[in-house]
C-alpha positions in Angstrom: 24.8 -3.4 20.6 25.6 -1.1 17.8 26.4 -4.0 15.5 23.0 -5.5 16.2 21.3 -2.2 15.6 23.3 -1.7 12.3 22.2 -5.2 11.2 18.5 -4.5 11.8 18.7 -1.1 10.1 20.4 -2.6 7.1 17.8 -5.4 7.0 15.0 -2.9 7.1 16.6 -0.8 4.4 17.1 -3.8 2.1 13.5 -4.9 2.5 12.1 -1.4 1.9 14.3 -1.1 -1.2 12.9 -4.4 -2.5 9.4 -3.1 -1.8 10.2 0.1 -3.6 11.4 -1.7 -6.7 8.1 -3.8 -6.7 6.1 -0.5 -6.3 8.0 1.1 -9.2 7.2 -2.0 -11.4 3.5 -1.8 -10.3 3.8 -5.4 -8.9 1.1 -5.2 -6.2 1.0 -8.9 -5.4 4.8 -8.9 -4.8 4.4 -5.9 -2.4 1.6 -7.8 -0.6 3.8 -10.9 -0.3 6.4 -8.7 1.6 3.9 -7.4 4.1 4.6 -10.0 6.9 8.3 -9.7 6.6 8.0 -5.9 6.6 5.9 -5.9 9.7 8.5 -8.2 11.5 11.5 -6.1 10.5 9.8 -2.8 11.4 8.9 -4.3 14.8 12.5 -5.2 15.3 13.5 -1.7 14.3 10.9 -0.2 16.7 12.4 -2.3 19.5 15.9 -1.1 19.0 17.6 0.7 21.9 20.9 2.2 21.2 23.1 3.4 24.1 26.1 5.5 23.1 28.7 6.8 25.5 31.4 9.2 24.5 34.8 8.3 25.6 36.1 10.9 28.0 39.6 10.9 26.4 38.4 11.9 23.0 35.4 14.3 23.0 35.5 14.8 19.2 35.0 11.1 18.5 31.4 10.1 17.8 29.8 8.0 20.6 28.6 5.3 18.2 30.1 3.6 15.2 30.5 5.9 12.2 28.4 3.5 10.1 25.3 3.8 12.3 24.4 7.5 11.5 25.1 6.8 7.8 22.8 3.7 7.9 20.1 5.7 9.7 20.3 8.5 7.1 20.1 5.9 4.2 17.1 4.2 5.9 15.3 7.6 6.3 15.8 8.3 2.6 14.5 4.9 1.7 11.5 5.3 4.0 10.6 8.7 2.4 10.9 7.1 -1.1 8.7 4.2 0.1 6.1 6.6 1.5 6.0 8.5 -1.9 5.7 5.3 -3.9 3.0 3.9 -1.6 1.1 7.2 -2.0 1.3 6.9 -5.8 0.1 3.3 -5.7 -2.9 4.3 -3.5 -3.8 7.1 -5.9 -3.6 4.7 -8.9 -5.7 2.1 -7.1 -8.3 4.7 -6.2 -8.4 5.9 -9.9 -8.9 2.3 -11.1 -11.8 1.8 -8.6 -13.4 5.1 -9.8 -13.1 4.0 -13.4 -14.7 0.6 -12.7 -17.5 2.0 -10.6 -18.3 4.8 -13.0 -18.7 2.3 -15.8 -21.4 0.5 -13.9 -25.0 1.4 -14.7 -26.8 3.5 -12.1 -29.3 1.6 -9.9 -32.3 3.1 -11.7 -31.1 1.7 -15.1 -32.0 -1.9 -14.5 -31.7 -4.3 -17.4 -34.6 -6.6 -18.4 -32.6 -9.8 -18.0 -33.6 -12.4 -15.5 -31.2 -14.3 -13.2 -31.3 -17.2 -15.6 -30.3 -15.0 -18.6 -33.6 -14.8 -20.3 -34.9 -11.4 -21.5 -38.2 -9.9 -20.2 -39.5 -7.2 -22.5 -40.1 -3.9 -20.7 -43.7 -3.4 -19.7 -45.2 -0.1 -20.6 -47.8 1.3 -18.3 -48.5 4.6 -20.0 -52.2 4.1 -20.1 -54.9 1.6 -19.3 -57.1 0.1 -22.0 -60.6 -1.1 -21.1 -62.5 -3.6 -23.0 -66.2 -3.9 -22.6 -67.7 -7.3 -23.4 -71.4 -7.1 -24.1 
């Protein structure tokens, strides 16, 4: 059971390291392409159940393999790095959206172009002129 757990932990770690490298490069489409695989691996990781029993003859010996705690620590570090990189990517995306939306003209500043691209001169309604025909 610990060999299977170790394999799943290493698989998750490798996938997160790949995602981290894409995040560091700013390659958002590559990160998005990993999403299905990431969900599947994290579901496997979530379903892991590890049963360890200490041998009664050697109480100092760890109950599981020695690689399992090391792999878990490595995965935790990779997850923390991933969390920080995802946070940075979200901040960058939010900043880009703010830049794009701030460059748009406010709703009150409508242009005088029609849907077909022609220009309608603004109409001034500052006063009314009356003409009397006699």
